[in-house]
LOROPA-129477 format. One record per residue (C-alpha): residue in three letters; y, z negated, x. Coordinates in steps of 0.001 Angstrom, whole numbers, plus 500000, padded with zeros to 6 digits. Example, Ala and Ser with C-alpha at 12.3 -4.5 7.8 and 13.67 -1.06 7.14 Angstrom:
BEGIN
+--------+--------+--------+--------+
| residu |     c2 |     c3 |     c1 |
+--------+--------+--------+--------+
|    ala | 495500 | 492200 | 512300 |
|    ser | 498940 | 492860 | 513670 |
+--------+--------+--------+--------+
END
This chain:
BEGIN
+--------+--------+--------+--------+
| residu |     c2 |     c3 |     c1 |
+--------+--------+--------+--------+
|    met | 052858 | 579224 | 434279 |
|    ser | 054226 | 581158 | 437123 |
|    gln | 055270 | 584229 | 434818 |
|    asn | 057521 | 581526 | 432494 |
|    asn | 059457 | 580333 | 435633 |
|    his | 060396 | 583647 | 436878 |
|    ser | 061483 | 584311 | 433129 |
|    gly | 063943 | 581519 | 433364 |
|    asn | 065743 | 581984 | 436487 |
|    leu | 067289 | 584903 | 438493 |
|    pro | 065315 | 587268 | 440348 |
|    pro | 065106 | 586122 | 443899 |
|    lys | 066562 | 589175 | 445509 |
|    glu | 069685 | 588854 | 442774 |
|    asp | 070037 | 585054 | 443560 |
|    ser | 070405 | 585590 | 447355 |
|    asn | 073070 | 588216 | 446705 |
|    lys | 074946 | 585981 | 444380 |
|    gln | 074638 | 583347 | 446948 |
|    gln | 076157 | 585468 | 449776 |
|    ala | 078870 | 586604 | 447566 |
|    lys | 079770 | 582908 | 446699 |
|    lys | 079681 | 581964 | 450323 |
|    lys | 082134 | 585156 | 451359 |
|    glu | 084641 | 583675 | 448536 |
|    gln | 084616 | 580605 | 450115 |
|    thr | 085086 | 581604 | 453899 |
|    ile | 088576 | 583567 | 454279 |
|    val | 089358 | 585093 | 457856 |
|    asn | 092366 | 586199 | 458902 |
|    tyr | 094144 | 586958 | 461963 |
|    leu | 097327 | 587442 | 463618 |
|    thr | 098303 | 589064 | 467525 |
|    cys | 099607 | 586399 | 470356 |
|    ala | 099382 | 586870 | 473865 |
|    thr | 099264 | 584566 | 477188 |
|    leu | 100195 | 584744 | 480748 |
|    asp | 097211 | 585486 | 482992 |
|    gly | 098837 | 585067 | 486427 |
|    leu | 102037 | 587165 | 485957 |
|    ser | 100750 | 589484 | 483715 |
|    ala | 100468 | 589076 | 479838 |
|    lys | 096897 | 589362 | 477507 |
|    ile | 096969 | 590399 | 474317 |
|    ile | 094920 | 587200 | 472138 |
|    glu | 093694 | 587400 | 468458 |
|    val | 094658 | 584131 | 466752 |
|    glu | 092159 | 583771 | 464015 |
|    ala | 091507 | 581333 | 461476 |
|    thr | 088809 | 580557 | 458733 |
|    phe | 088592 | 578183 | 455941 |
|    thr | 085488 | 576760 | 455115 |
|    lys | 083947 | 573807 | 452751 |
|    gly | 082887 | 570927 | 454909 |
|    leu | 084642 | 567698 | 455807 |
|    pro | 088424 | 568223 | 456127 |
|    gly | 089312 | 569109 | 459703 |
|    phe | 091594 | 571271 | 461836 |
|    ala | 090102 | 572306 | 465143 |
|    val | 091267 | 574709 | 467694 |
|    val | 088673 | 576792 | 469953 |
|    gly | 088440 | 579538 | 473011 |
|    leu | 089666 | 577736 | 476101 |
|    ala | 093144 | 576378 | 474790 |
|    ser | 094892 | 574385 | 477234 |
|    ser | 096121 | 570849 | 476467 |
|    asp | 099637 | 572407 | 475084 |
|    ile | 097734 | 574432 | 472573 |
|    gln | 095755 | 571493 | 471432 |
|    glu | 098821 | 569759 | 470521 |
|    ala | 099921 | 572624 | 468593 |
|    lys | 097769 | 570963 | 465676 |
|    glu | 100095 | 567978 | 465294 |
|    arg | 103148 | 570021 | 465605 |
|    val | 101818 | 572645 | 463092 |
|    lys | 100882 | 569909 | 460818 |
|    ser | 103975 | 568349 | 460806 |
|    ala | 105955 | 571362 | 460153 |
|    leu | 103925 | 572747 | 457370 |
|    leu | 104073 | 569489 | 455537 |
|    thr | 107920 | 568952 | 455910 |
|    asn | 108125 | 572435 | 454139 |
|    asp | 106013 | 571618 | 450994 |
|    phe | 102758 | 572834 | 452119 |
|    val | 099532 | 571065 | 451051 |
|    phe | 096315 | 571525 | 453521 |
|    pro | 093613 | 572656 | 451617 |
|    pro | 090567 | 570224 | 451547 |
|    leu | 088725 | 572383 | 453643 |
|    lys | 087567 | 572571 | 457432 |
|    ile | 090040 | 574511 | 459358 |
|    thr | 088911 | 576433 | 462568 |
|    val | 091650 | 578523 | 464450 |
|    asn | 089776 | 580462 | 467707 |
|    leu | 091682 | 582243 | 470104 |
|    ser | 089923 | 585307 | 471398 |
|    pro | 088549 | 586699 | 473822 |
|    ser | 087260 | 582976 | 474182 |
|    asp | 086524 | 583001 | 478015 |
|    leu | 090025 | 583388 | 478837 |
|    lys | 092052 | 580409 | 479467 |
|    lys | 095191 | 580110 | 477064 |
|    ser | 098336 | 578083 | 477790 |
|    gly | 101742 | 577802 | 476101 |
|    thr | 103503 | 576471 | 473007 |
|    his | 104641 | 580176 | 471561 |
|    phe | 101078 | 580179 | 469429 |
|    asp | 102282 | 577388 | 467307 |
|    leu | 103987 | 579859 | 464788 |
|    ser | 100656 | 582346 | 464506 |
|    ile | 098830 | 579010 | 463934 |
|    ala | 101130 | 577453 | 461289 |
|    leu | 101457 | 581081 | 459411 |
|    leu | 097496 | 581295 | 459316 |
|    asn | 097484 | 577846 | 457951 |
|    ala | 100175 | 578853 | 455028 |
|    leu | 098490 | 582066 | 454407 |
|    asn | 095188 | 581250 | 454142 |
|    lys | 094795 | 582773 | 450590 |
|    glu | 096293 | 586163 | 451409 |
|    ser | 095166 | 589131 | 453348 |
|    ile | 097302 | 589658 | 456172 |
|    glu | 097399 | 593521 | 457475 |
|    glu | 099953 | 593897 | 459636 |
|    glu | 098701 | 596258 | 462780 |
|    gly | 100784 | 595989 | 465968 |
|    leu | 102760 | 592925 | 464965 |
|    phe | 103175 | 590243 | 467428 |
|    val | 104139 | 586692 | 466547 |
|    phe | 105502 | 584227 | 469116 |
|    gly | 107354 | 580934 | 468514 |
|    glu | 107140 | 577284 | 469098 |
|    leu | 107533 | 575034 | 466270 |
|    gly | 109501 | 571730 | 466072 |
|    leu | 108412 | 568997 | 463322 |
|    asn | 110831 | 570172 | 460832 |
|    gly | 109888 | 573717 | 461005 |
|    arg | 112407 | 575136 | 463505 |
|    val | 111398 | 578295 | 465396 |
|    lys | 111962 | 577872 | 469232 |
|    ser | 111779 | 579488 | 472498 |
|    ser | 109756 | 578833 | 475593 |
|    ser | 110114 | 579723 | 479120 |
|    thr | 107110 | 581851 | 478931 |
|    leu | 108042 | 584137 | 476069 |
|    phe | 110140 | 586517 | 478327 |
|    pro | 107485 | 587066 | 481041 |
|    ile | 105034 | 588091 | 478428 |
|    ile | 106996 | 590072 | 475993 |
|    leu | 108211 | 592141 | 479105 |
|    ser | 104773 | 592196 | 480602 |
|    leu | 103351 | 593578 | 477262 |
|    lys | 106093 | 595994 | 476928 |
|    glu | 105537 | 597366 | 480570 |
|    gln | 101829 | 597969 | 479375 |
|    gly | 103093 | 599946 | 476624 |
|    val | 101332 | 597949 | 473850 |
|    leu | 104047 | 596067 | 472247 |
|    lys | 106341 | 597528 | 469454 |
|    arg | 107039 | 595003 | 466870 |
|    ala | 107240 | 591467 | 467370 |
|    ile | 108198 | 588111 | 465350 |
|    val | 110351 | 585668 | 467889 |
|    pro | 112637 | 582761 | 467668 |
|    lys | 116315 | 583690 | 466840 |
|    glu | 117483 | 581453 | 469626 |
|    ala | 115461 | 583854 | 472146 |
|    met | 117248 | 586846 | 471356 |
|    gln | 119918 | 586162 | 473453 |
|    his | 117520 | 586859 | 476498 |
|    leu | 114857 | 588880 | 474472 |
|    ser | 117546 | 591653 | 473757 |
|    his | 118067 | 592982 | 477244 |
|    ile | 114239 | 594405 | 476582 |
|    ala | 114942 | 597991 | 474942 |
|    gly | 112292 | 599875 | 472931 |
|    val | 110701 | 596648 | 471252 |
|    asp | 111666 | 595905 | 467237 |
|    phe | 112426 | 592355 | 467713 |
|    ile | 112112 | 590259 | 464036 |
|    ala | 114078 | 587449 | 464605 |
|    val | 113446 | 584012 | 462517 |
|    glu | 115133 | 580692 | 462830 |
|    thr | 112562 | 578398 | 460427 |
|    leu | 108823 | 578569 | 459497 |
|    ser | 109926 | 578890 | 456103 |
|    glu | 111577 | 582351 | 456713 |
|    ala | 108639 | 583888 | 458666 |
|    ile | 106024 | 582707 | 455621 |
|    arg | 108659 | 584746 | 453290 |
|    leu | 108492 | 587475 | 455510 |
|    phe | 104763 | 587710 | 455396 |
|    lys | 104956 | 587395 | 451642 |
|    ser | 107405 | 589999 | 451031 |
|    lys | 106234 | 592233 | 453743 |
|    asn | 109771 | 593404 | 454693 |
|    phe | 109993 | 593261 | 458217 |
|    thr | 113515 | 594244 | 459296 |
|    ala | 114445 | 594547 | 463179 |
|    ser | 116829 | 592650 | 464624 |
|    thr | 119999 | 594869 | 465665 |
|    thr | 121298 | 592547 | 468376 |
|    gln | 122280 | 594756 | 471719 |
|    phe | 123445 | 593808 | 474791 |
|    ser | 125654 | 595739 | 477452 |
|    tyr | 125495 | 594732 | 480686 |
|    gln | 129130 | 593578 | 482614 |
|    ala | 128469 | 595615 | 485417 |
|    glu | 129660 | 598976 | 486892 |
|    gln | 127262 | 601841 | 486107 |
|    leu | 126452 | 604252 | 488480 |
|    thr | 124389 | 607427 | 487205 |
|    ile | 122360 | 609386 | 489834 |
|    asp | 119816 | 612029 | 488824 |
|    lys | 119775 | 610875 | 485293 |
|    arg | 118966 | 607194 | 485992 |
|    thr | 121639 | 604575 | 485791 |
|    tyr | 122024 | 601646 | 488338 |
|    tyr | 124148 | 598847 | 487729 |
|    asp | 126272 | 596893 | 490258 |
|    val | 128894 | 594153 | 490267 |
|    glu | 131275 | 593015 | 492928 |
|    asp | 130765 | 589328 | 492868 |
|    ile | 132020 | 588361 | 496363 |
|    glu | 131733 | 584471 | 496978 |
|    ser | 132489 | 584298 | 500708 |
|    asp | 133882 | 587304 | 502671 |
|    phe | 133000 | 589011 | 505709 |
|    ser | 136539 | 588944 | 507012 |
|    asp | 135914 | 585064 | 507489 |
|    val | 133582 | 585770 | 510492 |
|    lys | 135664 | 586668 | 513505 |
|    gly | 134311 | 588679 | 516096 |
|    gln | 130618 | 589441 | 516093 |
|    gly | 130905 | 593008 | 515474 |
|    val | 127388 | 594140 | 516580 |
|    ala | 126135 | 591750 | 514356 |
|    lys | 128322 | 592819 | 511473 |
|    arg | 127553 | 596104 | 512025 |
|    ala | 123691 | 595517 | 512218 |
|    ala | 124144 | 593353 | 508736 |
|    leu | 125829 | 596645 | 507446 |
|    ile | 122387 | 598506 | 507970 |
|    ala | 120297 | 596215 | 507223 |
|    ala | 122057 | 596132 | 503628 |
|    ala | 122163 | 599898 | 503356 |
|    gly | 118479 | 600296 | 503587 |
|    met | 117131 | 596670 | 502838 |
|    his | 115857 | 596236 | 506325 |
|    asn | 114583 | 593153 | 507933 |
|    tyr | 116966 | 591133 | 510322 |
|    leu | 116577 | 588870 | 512839 |
|    met | 119861 | 587281 | 514699 |
|    glu | 119743 | 585204 | 517459 |
|    gly | 122687 | 583231 | 519148 |
|    asn | 123882 | 579529 | 520205 |
|    pro | 124760 | 576921 | 517462 |
|    gly | 127787 | 577874 | 515527 |
|    cys | 128454 | 581558 | 516410 |
|    gly | 128059 | 582678 | 512979 |
|    lys | 124576 | 583599 | 512054 |
|    ser | 124513 | 581376 | 508976 |
|    met | 127722 | 582813 | 507853 |
|    ile | 126881 | 586316 | 507979 |
|    ala | 123278 | 585691 | 506382 |
|    lys | 125191 | 584232 | 503071 |
|    arg | 127582 | 587016 | 503043 |
|    leu | 125092 | 589800 | 503396 |
|    lys | 123728 | 588999 | 500186 |
|    asp | 127360 | 590401 | 498349 |
|    ile | 127076 | 593867 | 499906 |
|    leu | 123444 | 594509 | 498779 |
|    pro | 122815 | 597898 | 496952 |
|    pro | 122846 | 598007 | 493054 |
|    leu | 119805 | 597675 | 490664 |
|    leu | 117793 | 599589 | 487904 |
|    glu | 117652 | 597744 | 484752 |
|    glu | 114149 | 597612 | 485301 |
|    glu | 114565 | 595762 | 488481 |
|    met | 117102 | 593146 | 486569 |
|    leu | 114491 | 592499 | 484273 |
|    ser | 111819 | 591978 | 486979 |
|    ile | 114209 | 589357 | 488484 |
|    ala | 114789 | 587587 | 485458 |
|    lys | 110672 | 587371 | 484871 |
|    his | 110417 | 585827 | 487930 |
|    gln | 113208 | 583160 | 487039 |
|    phe | 111849 | 582226 | 483963 |
|    leu | 108591 | 581765 | 485347 |
|    asp | 110187 | 579485 | 487875 |
|    gly | 111823 | 577491 | 484758 |
|    thr | 115241 | 578610 | 485073 |
|    val | 117299 | 580520 | 482886 |
|    pro | 118682 | 583836 | 484621 |
|    asp | 122286 | 584925 | 483813 |
|    phe | 121074 | 588673 | 484087 |
|    lys | 123656 | 589879 | 486368 |
|    ala | 123347 | 593278 | 488593 |
|    lys | 123404 | 590991 | 491704 |
|    arg | 120352 | 590688 | 493846 |
|    pro | 118749 | 587041 | 494552 |
|    met | 119111 | 585248 | 497415 |
|    arg | 116582 | 582339 | 498573 |
|    ser | 117048 | 580044 | 501414 |
|    pro | 114033 | 577283 | 502066 |
|    his | 114122 | 574635 | 504683 |
|    his | 112142 | 574888 | 507204 |
|    thr | 110281 | 571883 | 506333 |
|    ala | 108910 | 573412 | 503140 |
|    thr | 105375 | 573831 | 502201 |
|    ser | 103467 | 577022 | 502435 |
|    ala | 102747 | 576469 | 498637 |
|    ser | 106285 | 576183 | 497798 |
|    ile | 107200 | 579559 | 499995 |
|    phe | 104217 | 581628 | 498788 |
|    gly | 103125 | 579940 | 495488 |
|    gly | 100248 | 578233 | 494696 |
|    gly | 098701 | 575300 | 492911 |
|    ser | 095253 | 573467 | 492467 |
|    his | 094628 | 574634 | 488584 |
|    thr | 097348 | 577073 | 488234 |
|    ala | 098893 | 579483 | 490602 |
|    arg | 102526 | 579347 | 490593 |
|    ile | 105297 | 581583 | 492098 |
|    gly | 106999 | 580527 | 495400 |
|    glu | 110003 | 581424 | 497134 |
|    val | 108922 | 584894 | 498151 |
|    ala | 108406 | 585949 | 494674 |
|    leu | 112028 | 584476 | 493379 |
|    ala | 113506 | 586571 | 496366 |
|    his | 111846 | 589705 | 494646 |
|    lys | 114330 | 592545 | 495153 |
|    gly | 116491 | 590358 | 496784 |
|    met | 116922 | 588357 | 500036 |
|    leu | 114936 | 585702 | 501555 |
|    phe | 116873 | 583768 | 504503 |
|    phe | 114935 | 581712 | 506900 |
|    asp | 117385 | 579781 | 509055 |
|    glu | 115949 | 577991 | 512286 |
|    leu | 113229 | 580405 | 511749 |
|    pro | 111003 | 578952 | 514994 |
|    his | 110941 | 575471 | 513492 |
|    phe | 108920 | 576982 | 510318 |
|    ser | 105050 | 576251 | 510359 |
|    lys | 103341 | 578888 | 512116 |
|    asn | 100996 | 579166 | 509248 |
|    ile | 103893 | 580056 | 507124 |
|    leu | 105275 | 582628 | 509352 |
|    glu | 101724 | 584209 | 509982 |
|    ala | 101084 | 584324 | 506087 |
|    leu | 104600 | 586194 | 505640 |
|    arg | 103344 | 589102 | 507702 |
|    glu | 101583 | 590519 | 504305 |
|    pro | 104435 | 590505 | 502015 |
|    leu | 106858 | 592063 | 504609 |
|    gln | 104230 | 594729 | 505003 |
|    asp | 102824 | 595284 | 501835 |
|    arg | 105472 | 593958 | 499439 |
|    arg | 102747 | 591858 | 497641 |
|    val | 101661 | 588478 | 497819 |
|    asn | 098002 | 587434 | 496705 |
|    ile | 097161 | 583733 | 495842 |
|    ser | 093542 | 582911 | 495723 |
|    arg | 092462 | 579462 | 494244 |
|    val | 089120 | 578293 | 492603 |
|    asn | 090525 | 578680 | 489061 |
|    ser | 092877 | 581338 | 489295 |
|    lys | 093604 | 584601 | 491255 |
|    val | 097213 | 585544 | 491135 |
|    glu | 098605 | 589053 | 492865 |
|    tyr | 102546 | 589353 | 492397 |
|    asp | 105031 | 591781 | 493505 |
|    ala | 107590 | 590531 | 496389 |
|    asp | 109733 | 593384 | 497453 |
|    ile | 111862 | 591693 | 499761 |
|    met | 114489 | 592053 | 502530 |
|    phe | 114127 | 589261 | 505134 |
|    val | 116734 | 587942 | 507233 |
|    ala | 116215 | 585201 | 509850 |
|    ala | 118404 | 583065 | 512539 |
|    met | 117221 | 581535 | 515649 |
|    asn | 118572 | 579511 | 518422 |
|    pro | 117712 | 580928 | 522086 |
|    cys | 115952 | 577433 | 522850 |
|    pro | 115455 | 574386 | 521537 |
|    cys | 118865 | 572631 | 522795 |
|    gly | 120618 | 576220 | 521692 |
|    asn | 122622 | 576879 | 524771 |
|    ala | 120426 | 579278 | 526639 |
|    leu | 123042 | 581906 | 526450 |
|    ser | 126170 | 579522 | 526316 |
|    lys | 128422 | 580388 | 529599 |
|    lys | 130065 | 577091 | 528969 |
|    arg | 127670 | 574558 | 528012 |
|    ala | 124356 | 573818 | 530582 |
|    cys | 120755 | 574514 | 528698 |
|    arg | 118702 | 571472 | 528977 |
|    cys | 115702 | 573057 | 528219 |
|    ser | 112575 | 573320 | 530790 |
|    glu | 110964 | 576706 | 530876 |
|    gln | 107693 | 575406 | 529381 |
|    glu | 110019 | 574177 | 526384 |
|    val | 111654 | 577438 | 525982 |
|    lys | 108341 | 579494 | 526274 |
|    arg | 106749 | 577012 | 523953 |
|    tyr | 109695 | 577604 | 521319 |
|    lys | 109610 | 581552 | 521529 |
|    asn | 105812 | 581840 | 521284 |
|    arg | 105954 | 580226 | 517826 |
|    leu | 106667 | 583807 | 516802 |
|    ser | 104056 | 586406 | 517236 |
|    asp | 104168 | 590102 | 518046 |
|    pro | 102679 | 590744 | 515164 |
|    phe | 105004 | 589026 | 512845 |
|    leu | 108069 | 590380 | 514891 |
|    asp | 106919 | 594081 | 514457 |
|    arg | 107656 | 593811 | 511124 |
|    ile | 111728 | 593016 | 512061 |
|    asp | 113634 | 596053 | 511911 |
|    leu | 117146 | 595020 | 513624 |
|    phe | 117195 | 592272 | 516385 |
|    val | 120614 | 591043 | 517460 |
|    val | 121592 | 588792 | 519954 |
|    met | 125037 | 587145 | 519057 |
|    gln | 128074 | 587005 | 521146 |
|    glu | 129573 | 583466 | 522389 |
|    val | 132466 | 582498 | 520128 |
|    ser | 135777 | 583559 | 521775 |
|    ala | 139363 | 582482 | 521301 |
|    asp | 140248 | 586048 | 521050 |
|    asp | 137977 | 587181 | 518190 |
|    lys | 139628 | 588597 | 515178 |
|    lys | 138854 | 589418 | 511789 |
|    asp | 138184 | 593104 | 510630 |
|    ser | 135980 | 594507 | 507971 |
|    ser | 135955 | 592619 | 504678 |
|    ser | 133090 | 592744 | 502053 |
|    lys | 134606 | 594871 | 499593 |
|    glu | 135073 | 597769 | 502141 |
|    leu | 131472 | 597302 | 503488 |
|    lys | 130110 | 597027 | 499916 |
|    arg | 131744 | 600399 | 499488 |
|    met | 129683 | 601749 | 502223 |
|    val | 126542 | 600605 | 501070 |
|    asn | 126777 | 602165 | 497992 |
|    gln | 127924 | 605249 | 499487 |
|    ala | 124628 | 605296 | 501816 |
|    phe | 122337 | 604054 | 498515 |
|    lys | 123789 | 606951 | 496501 |
|    met | 122583 | 609651 | 499439 |
|    gln | 119364 | 607738 | 499423 |
|    lys | 118617 | 608469 | 495681 |
|    glu | 120158 | 611700 | 495838 |
|    arg | 117383 | 612713 | 498388 |
|    gly | 115040 | 611664 | 495577 |
|    gln | 113969 | 608662 | 497238 |
|    glu | 112104 | 605899 | 495000 |
|    arg | 112331 | 603141 | 497637 |
|    leu | 115283 | 602417 | 500124 |
|    asn | 115268 | 603165 | 503401 |
|    gly | 113430 | 600149 | 504794 |
|    lys | 110907 | 600123 | 502181 |
|    leu | 109584 | 603735 | 502775 |
|    lys | 105939 | 604344 | 503193 |
|    glu | 104325 | 605808 | 506137 |
|    asp | 103801 | 609189 | 504320 |
|    glu | 107565 | 609011 | 503136 |
|    val | 108943 | 608508 | 506608 |
|    glu | 108054 | 612029 | 507368 |
|    thr | 109511 | 613235 | 504141 |
|    phe | 112885 | 612001 | 504074 |
|    cys | 113594 | 610852 | 507656 |
|    ser | 114080 | 614366 | 509076 |
|    val | 115165 | 614197 | 512940 |
|    ser | 116791 | 616538 | 514885 |
|    val | 115256 | 618425 | 517762 |
|    glu | 117649 | 616500 | 520211 |
|    ala | 116994 | 613061 | 518563 |
|    glu | 113228 | 613837 | 518757 |
|    lys | 113201 | 614268 | 522492 |
|    ile | 115098 | 610692 | 522659 |
|    leu | 112456 | 609258 | 520584 |
|    phe | 109700 | 610882 | 522502 |
|    ser | 111072 | 609437 | 525706 |
|    ala | 111358 | 605786 | 524164 |
|    ile | 107738 | 606143 | 522863 |
|    glu | 106876 | 606703 | 526449 |
|    arg | 109082 | 604349 | 528045 |
|    phe | 108625 | 601474 | 526080 |
|    gly | 104981 | 602062 | 524669 |
|    leu | 105976 | 601872 | 520719 |
|    ser | 103503 | 601100 | 518227 |
|    his | 103250 | 603327 | 515355 |
|    arg | 105121 | 600478 | 512919 |
|    ser | 107894 | 600372 | 515587 |
|    ile | 108221 | 604298 | 515697 |
|    gly | 108408 | 604080 | 511495 |
|    ser | 110887 | 601254 | 512125 |
|    ile | 113352 | 602989 | 514438 |
|    lys | 113065 | 605781 | 512405 |
|    lys | 114051 | 604186 | 509144 |
|    val | 117039 | 602475 | 510791 |
|    ala | 118124 | 605537 | 512322 |
|    arg | 118079 | 606906 | 508572 |
|    ser | 120092 | 604255 | 507290 |
|    ile | 122794 | 604894 | 509996 |
|    ala | 122691 | 608372 | 509443 |
|    asp | 123591 | 607677 | 505653 |
|    leu | 126491 | 605554 | 506634 |
|    asp | 127775 | 608457 | 508514 |
|    ala | 126778 | 610969 | 505578 |
|    ser | 124726 | 612894 | 507699 |
|    lys | 121788 | 614788 | 506097 |
|    thr | 120027 | 614857 | 509353 |
|    ile | 118887 | 611968 | 512051 |
|    glu | 121021 | 612888 | 514924 |
|    lys | 121001 | 611717 | 518680 |
|    lys | 123738 | 609147 | 518273 |
|    his | 121783 | 607858 | 515104 |
|    leu | 118371 | 607184 | 516844 |
|    leu | 120204 | 605797 | 519882 |
|    glu | 122117 | 602986 | 517849 |
|    ala | 118760 | 602404 | 516159 |
|    leu | 117022 | 602198 | 519503 |
|    ser | 119574 | 599488 | 520606 |
|    tyr | 118558 | 596987 | 517749 |
|    arg | 115084 | 597488 | 519004 |
|    arg | 113613 | 593843 | 520335 |
|    arg | 113688 | 593572 | 523802 |
+--------+--------+--------+--------+
END
């Protein structure tokens, strides 16, 4: 009886193989490559999709944020308005690796393409797909697209990418990547079906003066909003500002209210040194992350937060997602603190890390972020709470205890990171105009050229300890002066390095290859008393 049953059916092994083959036909797996931001660095994400028999449904898995979960509705609408009929299958989209949190609306296009091409094999290695979808199928850009693509390019993993056409005005600044621009979902589907991935030829040229040194091109633009000639008198403070700009040194001005501290700081940003293209892109990346659209000008940024700003707004933070703050937005530029002692002591002490290491670490329970903060720090302060301690015409209303408490808000370790200190002169009727911003800018660029021709990767104010010994060569006479100052003032190692770096910038402004006695003496005159 059992023998008859076997003769009427397939052998067990053959039956099993047929069932597996049938199951394989029912399950189609495709994937496309995308990416997400993990802090300020991009991580590659594989967007996988399967279409299996079962109750019709659409699920996105793999630690997807709410904006990716909402992509299901945008994708459905975009596909339906472009004559696509959803198969009566269970659709599962997985974002791999599944243990990494993902966010961003730029996953829309990848998810939609996997649905539209569910019956076709997608074999395009090294091709990334980015784009947000409108309900009518239009492909849009997003604020995180530029930072993601720039990060992937810096990692050397991105060669080709399908991107929204409207994003090309920004993405064209990133050289070395073949961008395939699309306007609609239908256009993207046709590309995959035809396999004709032709890169867009949009090129961008910076509207700036080019300066080539040792085969590297630097960009500079003369964009003077306020002129130094408007600041009458204050020769010492303006000279210190010139030195600070030439080497990107940290600079602190102290003086009575209205003597010109803020005026000098606001004009200082217009005479800062030229930029590499990589530095301009890094500045733009931080601006995109802040939600602003950069202009890609060859000009260093300036940030000037109010003294009531919170620690999170200065350094970045957030309970779930760590965001960048003012320090990051001043990267490769200038951070100005007016009324310095009125800032929170916690902020001033936390500022020591970026001033020393040029990096900031944000640690939260849900995220840990490290970002570059290569800044020039400029600050202004009054000599006392009422501001009249240095005045010859007005009486100071502060008690000795009030003045002491006011100045004690600035600790010695914090002040030790300031390279130049200047006590401003009181305004006089005899004060006259002198140097213009155009003249000072020319002198800064000449000093910049000397630094780069010496082979310096960093400007004088940002040199590391070993680089100070390499590039800050001191004459025998100047070295004797330095030894004497160390003995007399008890200078710390950081202070000695700071004096050498300032003297190096002064020598560069003087077109001198070696730090001479006069350069070192001038550098010592800007030391904190």
